Backbone as CSV, one residue per row, in Angstrom:
resi,resn,N_x,N_y,N_z,CA_x,CA_y,CA_z,C_x,C_y,C_z
1,MET,-3.753,6.208,25.750,-2.917,5.517,24.797,-1.721,6.378,24.381
2,LEU,-1.978,7.656,24.160,-0.892,8.581,23.844,-0.762,9.584,24.979
3,SER,0.466,9.898,25.299,0.703,10.875,26.365,0.453,12.289,25.858
4,GLN,0.382,13.224,26.775,0.244,14.634,26.396,1.430,15.071,25.550
5,CYS,2.595,14.544,25.873,3.808,14.854,25.111,3.679,14.340,23.670
6,ASP,3.161,13.113,23.511,2.926,12.548,22.169,1.967,13.424,21.373
7,LEU,0.884,13.846,22.019,-0.114,14.670,21.335,0.460,16.023,20.933
8,ALA,1.254,16.610,21.806,1.887,17.894,21.482,2.865,17.729,20.323
9,PHE,3.615,16.647,20.339,4.562,16.369,19.254,3.820,16.180,17.936
10,MET,2.739,15.417,17.967,1.945,15.176,16.750,1.438,16.478,16.144
11,ALA,1.072,17.417,16.979,0.540,18.691,16.503,1.570,19.466,15.687
12,SER,2.853,19.169,15.901,3.906,19.884,15.177,4.283,19.216,13.857
13,LEU,3.719,18.045,13.582,4.098,17.274,12.396,3.225,17.590,11.196
14,ASN,3.778,17.388,9.999,2.960,17.488,8.792,2.139,16.204,8.654
15,GLU,1.253,16.159,7.684,0.318,15.038,7.543,1.027,13.690,7.418
16,ARG,2.017,13.612,6.533,2.711,12.342,6.312,3.447,11.890,7.570
17,ASP,4.150,12.800,8.208,4.884,12.444,9.416,3.939,12.073,10.556
18,ARG,2.780,12.717,10.625,1.773,12.366,11.630,1.271,10.936,11.402
19,ARG,1.015,10.580,10.132,0.588,9.209,9.815,1.651,8.199,10.223
20,HIS,2.909,8.529,9.936,4.001,7.621,10.293,4.157,7.504,11.803
21,PHE,3.976,8.601,12.518,4.038,8.566,13.982,2.918,7.685,14.530
22,ILE,1.712,7.854,14.010,0.574,7.037,14.448,0.829,5.569,14.135
23,ALA,1.395,5.286,12.959,1.698,3.901,12.586,2.717,3.289,13.538
24,THR,3.717,4.069,13.912,4.737,3.589,14.844,4.115,3.289,16.203
25,LYS,3.258,4.179,16.667,2.572,3.952,17.945,1.650,2.733,17.863
26,ALA,0.975,2.570,16.721,0.083,1.418,16.536,0.869,0.116,16.630
27,GLU,2.059,0.096,16.040,2.920,-1.093,16.112,3.320,-1.377,17.561
28,GLN,3.684,-0.350,18.295,4.069,-0.528,19.701,2.900,-1.056,20.518
29,LEU,1.722,-0.493,20.297,0.545,-0.912,21.060,0.088,-2.311,20.667
30,LYS,0.254,-2.660,19.388,-0.117,-4.008,18.950,0.712,-5.051,19.692
31,ALA,1.986,-4.737,19.918,2.857,-5.644,20.669,2.360,-5.828,22.102
32,ASN,1.579,-4.857,22.582,0.996,-4.937,23.927,-0.460,-5.375,23.908
33,GLY,-0.929,-5.879,22.763,-2.266,-6.456,22.680,-3.376,-5.530,22.218
34,VAL,-3.055,-4.326,21.770,-4.074,-3.391,21.283,-4.160,-3.521,19.766
35,SER,-5.336,-3.822,19.258,-5.495,-4.027,17.819,-5.413,-2.709,17.054
36,TYR,-5.044,-2.824,15.780,-5.047,-1.641,14.912,-6.435,-1.017,14.879
37,ARG,-7.451,-1.871,14.846,-8.827,-1.364,14.760,-9.180,-0.500,15.971
38,LYS,-8.857,-0.984,17.150,-9.158,-0.216,18.364,-8.378,1.102,18.365
39,PHE,-7.091,1.040,18.037,-6.269,2.239,18.027,-6.746,3.220,16.962
40,SER,-7.131,2.708,15.794,-7.592,3.602,14.721,-8.869,4.327,15.124
41,LYS,-9.752,3.653,15.848,-10.976,4.310,16.317,-10.646,5.420,17.316
42,ILE,-9.723,5.146,18.203,-9.327,6.149,19.192,-8.696,7.360,18.515
43,MET,-7.870,7.103,17.502,-7.146,8.174,16.821,-7.951,8.834,15.705
44,GLY,-9.074,8.255,15.345,-9.906,8.849,14.305,-9.346,8.672,12.900
45,THR,-8.671,7.567,12.689,-8.132,7.255,11.365,-8.562,5.844,10.989
46,SER,-8.295,5.450,9.767,-8.707,4.114,9.337,-7.574,3.105,9.543
47,THR,-7.950,1.855,9.714,-6.941,0.802,9.825,-6.156,0.705,8.522
48,ASN,-6.804,0.974,7.406,-6.126,0.938,6.108,-4.989,1.970,6.070
49,THR,-5.230,3.157,6.575,-4.198,4.197,6.621,-3.037,3.744,7.497
50,ILE,-3.337,3.143,8.631,-2.282,2.648,9.519,-1.461,1.581,8.813
51,ARG,-2.127,0.637,8.180,-1.410,-0.452,7.493,-0.537,0.083,6.353
52,LYS,-1.071,1.005,5.556,-0.297,1.582,4.456,0.905,2.358,4.980
53,SER,0.722,3.074,6.067,1.821,3.841,6.650,2.904,2.921,7.202
54,ILE,2.494,1.813,7.792,3.465,0.834,8.295,4.271,0.270,7.123
55,LYS,3.589,-0.040,6.028,4.294,-0.546,4.844,5.269,0.492,4.299
56,GLU,4.858,1.758,4.276,5.760,2.833,3.836,7.010,2.865,4.700
57,LEU,6.824,2.791,6.007,7.956,2.843,6.924,8.866,1.633,6.755
58,GLN,8.279,0.454,6.593,9.071,-0.762,6.451,9.861,-0.779,5.146
59,SER,9.296,-0.193,4.095,9.972,-0.198,2.797,10.925,0.985,2.645
60,GLY,10.847,1.926,3.575,11.677,3.121,3.465,11.171,4.048,2.375
61,SER,9.934,3.856,1.964,9.328,4.629,0.872,9.174,6.084,1.248
62,ARG,9.448,6.948,0.297,9.212,8.379,0.474,7.967,8.773,-0.317
63,ASP,7.149,7.776,-0.654,5.931,7.995,-1.435,5.004,8.940,-0.697
64,ARG,4.491,9.898,-1.415,3.554,10.850,-0.819,2.173,10.700,-1.450
65,SER,1.823,9.468,-1.797,0.557,9.245,-2.486,-0.646,9.608,-1.622
66,PHE,-0.491,9.638,-0.303,-1.585,10.028,0.574,-1.860,11.520,0.489
67,SER,-0.790,12.296,0.352,-0.945,13.742,0.450,-1.258,14.371,-0.891
68,HIS,-1.616,15.605,-0.827,-1.942,16.371,-2.028,-0.867,17.428,-2.235
69,GLN,0.375,17.023,-2.057,1.499,17.943,-2.108,1.525,18.734,-3.408
70,ASN,1.222,18.091,-4.532,1.349,18.754,-5.825,0.057,19.386,-6.320
71,SER,-1.011,19.270,-5.592,-2.276,19.801,-6.105,-2.206,21.317,-6.259
72,GLY,-2.483,21.748,-7.450,-2.525,23.163,-7.730,-1.182,23.785,-8.022
73,SER,-0.100,23.036,-7.891,1.208,23.647,-8.086,1.676,23.583,-9.529
74,GLY,1.122,22.634,-10.295,1.508,22.507,-11.681,2.835,21.822,-11.875
75,THR,3.424,21.299,-10.782,4.697,20.597,-10.881,4.553,19.204,-10.295
76,THR,5.479,18.354,-10.679,5.520,17.024,-10.085,6.902,16.779,-9.514
77,SER,6.977,15.849,-8.582,8.289,15.572,-8.011,8.736,14.176,-8.364
């Protein structure tokens, strides 16, 4: 489903960008008949995460509610 190049690229991404990359790939594969559920099982993530990431991308949201960016830092953004 993902090429070696895709996997190498994913390894260089932070958590949020990795989720967005997976969501983008899920959208491409869905157009070719692969369900989110099947892709999420292969990738080891939940369909809910894929759907939320797709919504983030579609809305242009910079929301980092998935990540723990501020944990322990004592600051908020």
